[in-house]
C-alpha positions as CSV (number, residue, x, y, z in Angstrom):
1,M,150.1,64.2,-97.7
2,N,147.5,63.5,-100.4
3,R,145.9,66.2,-102.5
4,L,142.5,65.9,-100.7
5,A,144.0,66.3,-97.3
6,T,146.0,69.3,-98.5
7,F,142.8,71.0,-99.9
8,A,140.9,70.2,-96.7
9,L,143.3,72.5,-94.9
10,L,142.6,75.3,-97.3
11,F,138.8,75.6,-97.8
12,V,137.4,78.7,-96.4
13,A,133.7,79.3,-96.4
14,G,130.3,78.0,-97.2
15,C,126.9,77.5,-95.5
16,G,124.2,79.6,-94.1
17,G,121.0,81.7,-94.5
18,I,122.2,83.0,-97.8
19,P,120.3,81.5,-100.8
20,D,122.0,78.6,-102.6
21,S,121.8,80.5,-105.9
22,T,123.9,83.5,-104.6
23,L,127.2,83.7,-106.6
24,L,130.3,83.6,-104.5
25,A,131.5,86.6,-106.4
26,D,128.5,88.6,-105.1
27,L,129.1,87.8,-101.4
28,T,129.5,90.8,-99.1
29,D,131.4,91.2,-95.8
30,E,128.1,90.8,-94.0
31,D,127.4,87.5,-95.9
32,A,130.8,86.3,-94.8
33,V,129.8,86.7,-91.1
34,V,126.7,84.6,-91.7
35,L,128.5,82.0,-93.7
36,C,131.4,81.7,-91.3
37,D,129.1,81.3,-88.2
38,E,127.3,78.4,-89.9
39,F,130.5,77.0,-91.4
40,V,132.1,76.5,-88.0
41,E,129.1,74.5,-86.9
42,R,128.7,72.6,-90.1
43,A,132.3,71.6,-90.6
44,P,133.9,71.0,-87.2
45,T,137.5,69.8,-87.3
46,Q,138.1,66.1,-87.5
47,E,141.6,64.9,-86.7
48,Y,143.0,61.8,-88.2
49,T,146.3,60.3,-87.1
50,C,147.9,58.7,-90.1
51,D,151.0,56.5,-90.6
52,F,152.7,57.2,-93.9
53,G,155.5,54.6,-94.2
54,G,156.5,55.0,-90.5
55,V,156.0,58.7,-90.4
56,T,153.0,59.5,-88.2
57,T,151.2,62.8,-88.7
58,T,147.9,64.3,-87.7
59,I,145.7,65.7,-90.5
60,E,142.8,68.0,-89.8
61,V,139.8,68.0,-92.0
62,G,137.3,70.8,-91.6
63,F,137.6,74.3,-90.4
64,A,140.3,74.6,-87.8
65,G,139.5,78.0,-86.5
66,T,136.9,80.3,-85.1
67,A,134.1,82.1,-86.9
68,Q,136.1,85.3,-86.5
69,E,139.2,83.8,-88.0
70,C,137.1,82.8,-91.0
71,V,135.6,86.3,-91.3
72,D,139.1,87.8,-91.0
73,S,140.4,85.6,-93.9
74,F,137.3,86.1,-96.1
75,E,138.2,86.9,-99.7
76,P,135.3,87.3,-102.2
77,A,135.6,85.2,-105.3
78,P,136.9,87.1,-108.3
79,E,134.5,88.7,-110.8
80,G,133.4,86.1,-113.3
81,C,133.3,83.3,-110.8
82,V,130.2,81.2,-111.6
83,A,130.2,79.1,-108.4
84,T,127.4,79.6,-106.0
85,V,126.8,79.3,-102.2
86,G,125.0,76.0,-103.0
87,D,128.2,74.8,-104.7
88,M,130.2,75.7,-101.6
89,R,127.8,74.0,-99.3
90,A,127.9,70.8,-101.4
91,C,131.7,71.0,-101.4
92,V,131.9,71.5,-97.6
93,D,129.5,68.6,-97.1
94,A,131.6,66.3,-99.3
95,L,134.8,67.3,-97.5
96,V,133.4,66.7,-94.1
97,A,132.2,63.3,-95.3
98,V,135.7,62.2,-96.1
99,T,136.7,59.1,-94.1
100,E,139.9,58.4,-92.1
101,E,140.6,55.6,-94.6
102,Q,140.5,58.1,-97.5
103,V,142.6,60.6,-95.7
104,C,145.2,58.2,-94.4
105,G,145.1,55.8,-97.4
106,G,148.3,57.1,-98.8
107,E,146.9,57.4,-102.3
108,E,146.2,60.6,-104.0
109,I,142.5,61.4,-103.9
110,D,140.9,63.7,-106.4
111,P,138.8,66.5,-104.8
112,P,135.0,65.8,-104.7
113,A,133.3,66.8,-108.0
114,S,131.1,69.1,-106.0
115,C,134.2,71.2,-105.2
116,L,135.4,71.8,-108.8
117,A,133.4,74.9,-109.5
118,V,134.5,76.4,-106.2
119,F,138.2,75.5,-106.8
120,D,138.0,77.1,-110.3
121,C,137.3,80.5,-108.6
122,Y,140.1,80.4,-106.1
123,Q,143.0,79.1,-108.2
């Protein structure tokens, strides 16, 4: 499985009535509820059936859970994280825009540039 497909299974939050400028490190549990509700709508799961050298597998891109599962798994970004809710929204939008050809292409794909600040916070 390529790196982008692997990350797509891991991303956790990002959308909502919270201002874009809000730091991920400043999110509260209440913010998580708002973000997760919108995230489930903004990033529905897309399933791609890929053939990797005769091995067929299904890869899910998007949030493969309920808003409550998102809330239950919410972890605030560590102190010092400079990524914002706006960064997370841009990352989610970029991941949802990934095409089947990109996911199933068999080549390693770098994560979207819009995700780098978010990834730095959750390494």
